[in-house]
C-alpha positions as CSV (number, residue, x, y, z in Angstrom):
1,X,22.5,-2.2,-20.5
2,X,21.7,-5.9,-19.7
3,X,25.8,-6.5,-18.2
4,X,25.0,-3.4,-16.0
5,X,21.7,-4.9,-14.7
6,X,23.4,-8.3,-14.0
7,X,26.0,-6.8,-12.5
8,X,24.5,-4.3,-10.3
9,X,22.0,-7.7,-9.4
10,X,25.3,-9.2,-8.2
11,X,26.6,-7.0,-6.2
12,X,23.4,-6.6,-4.5
13,X,23.2,-10.3,-4.0
14,X,27.1,-9.9,-2.1
15,X,25.9,-7.2,-0.1
16,X,22.7,-8.9,1.0
17,X,24.2,-11.9,2.1
18,X,27.3,-10.2,3.6
19,X,24.4,-8.4,5.7
20,X,22.3,-11.6,6.4
21,X,25.9,-13.3,7.3
22,X,26.6,-10.4,9.6
23,X,22.8,-10.5,11.2
24,X,23.3,-14.5,11.5
25,X,26.9,-14.7,12.9
26,X,27.3,-16.9,15.7
27,X,27.4,-15.2,19.2
28,X,30.9,-15.7,21.3
29,X,30.2,-17.3,24.9
30,X,31.8,-14.6,27.3
31,X,32.1,-18.2,29.8
32,X,34.7,-18.7,26.9
33,X,37.0,-15.7,27.0
34,X,40.4,-15.3,28.9
35,X,40.5,-12.6,31.5
36,X,42.2,-10.3,29.3
37,X,39.7,-10.9,26.3
38,X,37.1,-9.9,28.6
39,X,38.6,-7.2,30.4
40,X,39.1,-5.6,26.8
41,X,35.2,-6.1,25.9
42,X,33.6,-5.2,29.6
43,X,33.1,-2.0,30.7
44,X,32.6,1.4,29.5
45,X,32.3,2.3,26.1
46,X,30.9,5.4,24.0
47,X,29.2,5.8,20.8
48,X,29.6,8.3,18.8
49,X,28.3,10.2,15.2
50,X,30.7,10.8,12.4
51,X,31.2,14.8,13.3
52,X,31.7,13.7,16.9
53,X,29.3,16.1,18.0
54,X,27.0,13.3,19.6
55,X,27.9,10.8,21.9
56,X,26.3,8.2,24.1
57,X,28.0,6.3,26.8
58,X,27.0,2.6,27.1
59,X,28.4,-0.1,29.8
60,X,29.1,-3.6,28.7
61,X,28.1,-6.2,31.2
62,X,28.7,-10.1,31.0
63,X,25.1,-11.0,32.8
64,X,22.7,-12.6,30.8
65,X,19.5,-11.3,30.1
66,X,16.9,-11.7,26.8
67,X,18.6,-11.5,23.8
68,X,22.5,-11.5,25.0
69,X,24.2,-9.6,27.9
70,X,23.2,-6.7,30.0
71,X,24.0,-3.3,28.9
72,X,24.0,-0.2,30.7
73,X,22.8,2.7,28.4
74,X,23.0,6.4,29.6
75,X,19.7,7.7,30.0
76,X,20.8,10.7,27.8
77,X,21.5,8.7,24.6
78,X,17.8,8.2,23.3
79,X,18.2,12.1,22.8
80,X,21.4,11.6,20.8
81,X,20.4,8.4,19.0
82,X,16.9,7.7,19.3
83,X,17.4,3.8,18.6
84,X,18.9,3.7,21.8
85,X,16.0,3.8,23.4
86,X,15.0,0.4,22.1
87,X,18.6,-1.2,23.1
88,X,18.3,-4.0,25.7
89,X,21.3,-6.4,25.5
90,X,24.3,-6.5,23.5
91,X,26.0,-10.0,21.5
92,X,29.7,-10.2,20.9
93,X,29.6,-12.1,18.0
94,X,32.5,-14.1,15.4
95,X,34.7,-11.8,14.4
96,X,34.5,-9.7,17.2
97,X,31.5,-7.9,15.9
98,X,29.4,-6.2,18.5
99,X,25.4,-6.0,18.2
100,X,23.4,-4.1,20.1
101,X,19.8,-5.9,20.2
102,X,16.3,-4.6,21.0
103,X,14.0,-6.6,23.8
104,X,12.8,-8.6,20.8
105,X,15.9,-10.2,20.1
106,X,16.6,-8.2,16.8
107,X,20.2,-6.5,15.9
108,X,19.6,-2.9,15.8
109,X,23.1,-1.7,15.6
110,X,25.8,-4.0,14.3
111,X,29.4,-2.8,14.7
112,X,32.7,-4.6,13.0
113,X,36.0,-4.0,13.2
114,X,37.9,-4.0,10.0
115,X,41.0,-2.1,11.3
116,X,41.7,-1.1,15.2
117,X,38.5,0.5,15.3
118,X,34.7,-0.3,15.3
119,X,32.6,0.8,12.7
120,X,28.8,0.7,12.7
121,X,28.0,-1.7,9.3
122,X,24.6,0.4,8.5
123,X,23.3,4.0,9.1
124,X,21.1,4.3,12.0
125,X,20.6,7.5,13.5
126,X,23.7,8.8,12.2
127,X,25.6,6.4,14.7
128,X,29.5,5.9,13.5
129,X,31.8,4.1,16.0
130,X,31.7,2.5,19.5
131,X,35.0,3.3,21.5
132,X,36.2,1.8,24.4
133,X,36.2,4.4,27.3
134,X,38.9,4.6,30.2
135,X,37.5,2.1,33.3
136,X,35.9,4.3,35.9
């Protein structure tokens, strides 16, 4: 029983430290990126749920705003994912992670790319992924 408790506490500590690292990851200065890297990250993206039933379009922009870089959130996003009503900025962080940020500079949704796609690292309003869309 004691070993199980110690193991559980150890796993919880690792998970918490991983989340703390993700939340504390250093932002990447977009000004330092190549044109190719910028074109890969800036522009329209689609947020969707696991079942691919709910979608939300956002546009990641380079201009600076409070908390990060400018983001354009489609007006219908809040209906699909209520947290999107609070999103006012985005950040690109170490490891090419994408954070969606509220007006108080808090990360509300954190996406990482463990393979070739972005996956939400916490369960917020059933958000599963953010995917690059073709430019309009």
